[in-house]
C-alpha positions in Angstrom: -2.9 3.5 -19.4 -3.9 1.2 -16.5 -2.1 1.1 -13.4 -0.7 -2.7 -14.6 0.6 -1.1 -17.7 2.4 1.6 -16.3 4.6 -1.3 -14.9 8.1 -3.0 -16.6 7.1 -5.7 -18.0 9.4 -8.0 -15.7 6.8 -6.8 -12.8 3.9 -7.0 -14.0 3.6 -10.8 -13.4 5.1 -10.7 -9.9 2.6 -8.1 -9.1 -0.2 -10.1 -10.4 0.7 -13.1 -8.4 0.2 -11.5 -5.3 -3.1 -10.2 -6.1 -6.7 -12.0 -5.2 -9.8 -11.5 -7.1 -13.0 -10.2 -6.2 -16.5 -10.1 -7.1 -19.4 -7.6 -6.1 -22.9 -7.7 -6.7 -24.8 -4.3 -7.8 -25.1 -2.2 -4.8 -22.5 -4.3 -2.8 -20.3 -2.0 -0.6 -16.7 -2.2 -1.2 -15.2 0.8 0.6 -16.9 2.8 3.6 -15.6 6.4 4.2 -14.2 6.8 7.3 -12.7 3.2 7.4 -9.1 2.3 7.7 -7.6 1.8 4.3 -4.7 0.0 3.4 -5.7 -2.2 0.7 -6.1 -1.2 -3.0 -8.1 -2.4 -6.3 -8.0 -2.8 -9.9 -11.6 -2.9 -11.8 -11.1 -5.8 -14.2 -14.8 -5.9 -15.4 -18.3 -3.7 -14.3 -18.6 -0.6 -12.6 -17.5 1.4 -9.3 -19.4 4.4 -8.0 -17.8 6.6 -5.6 -20.4 8.0 -3.3 -20.0 11.1 -1.5 -22.1 10.3 1.6 -20.8 13.9 2.9 -23.8 15.4 0.6 -27.6 14.9 1.3 -28.3 13.9 -0.4 -25.3 11.2 -1.3 -24.2 12.0 -4.8 -22.3 9.7 -7.1 -18.9 11.5 -7.0 -17.2 9.1 -10.2 -17.6 6.2 -12.2 -14.7 3.9 -12.4 -14.7 1.4 -15.0 -12.1 -1.6 -16.2 -8.8 -0.5 -15.7 -9.5 2.2 -13.3 -7.7 1.6 -9.6 -9.6 2.1 -6.3 -8.0 3.0 -3.0 -4.1 3.8 -4.0 -4.2 6.9 -1.8 -4.9 5.0 1.5 -2.3 2.5 0.8 0.7 5.3 0.0 -0.2 7.5 3.2 -2.7 4.9 5.4 -5.6 7.6 5.4 -8.8 6.6 6.1 -11.0 6.0 3.3 -12.2 9.7 1.9 -15.7 8.1 0.4 -17.8 5.0 0.1 -17.5 2.8 -2.8 -20.1 0.5 -4.4 -20.6 -1.9 -7.0 -23.0 -0.2 -9.9 -23.3 -3.6 -11.6 -21.7 -6.9 -11.0 -17.9 -6.2 -10.9 -14.9 -8.0 -10.9 -12.0 -7.0 -9.2 -8.0 -7.6 -8.3 -7.4 -7.1 -4.9 -3.7 -6.3 -3.0 -3.7 -6.8 0.3 -1.5 -4.0 2.2 0.0 -6.1 4.5 1.2 -8.9 1.6 2.3 -6.1 -0.9 4.1 -4.2 1.9 6.0 -7.5 2.7 7.0 -8.0 -0.9 8.1 -4.9 -1.9 10.1 -4.6 1.1 12.3 -7.9 0.1 12.3 -6.3 -3.6 13.1 -2.7 -3.8 13.6 -2.5 -7.5 10.0 -3.8 -7.2 8.9 -1.3 -4.8 10.1 1.6 -7.3 8.2 0.7 -10.3 5.0 0.1 -7.9 5.6 3.5 -6.2 6.0 5.2 -9.6 3.3 3.6 -11.2 0.8 4.7 -8.3 1.9 8.2 -8.4 1.4 8.3 -12.0 -2.1 7.0 -11.6 -3.1 8.9 -8.1 
């Protein structure tokens, strides 16, 4: 079950209305370890590699496919990115910008409760 599927129907469209789409080419980096966190992403199509750059050589720790969320922990706790994430294949994403999401959630507490519950379930 994806992040969006965990939201009550009435909030599904509201959250989609504040997302943007982004496309990545194979090898293109989405996130770098150590960078400031905040935005989070949902894979619409394609594949993302989660790369542990602390090992030598770097190793692929996970492969994220359609419906998977990335960056949600940094959105919740504002921690720096813990690993690199790059496109393994042509990839389409939904992007939620931290500042915009926080603005909307602050104005709509029932939506905030639903979003944080859904994030906790997938984290």
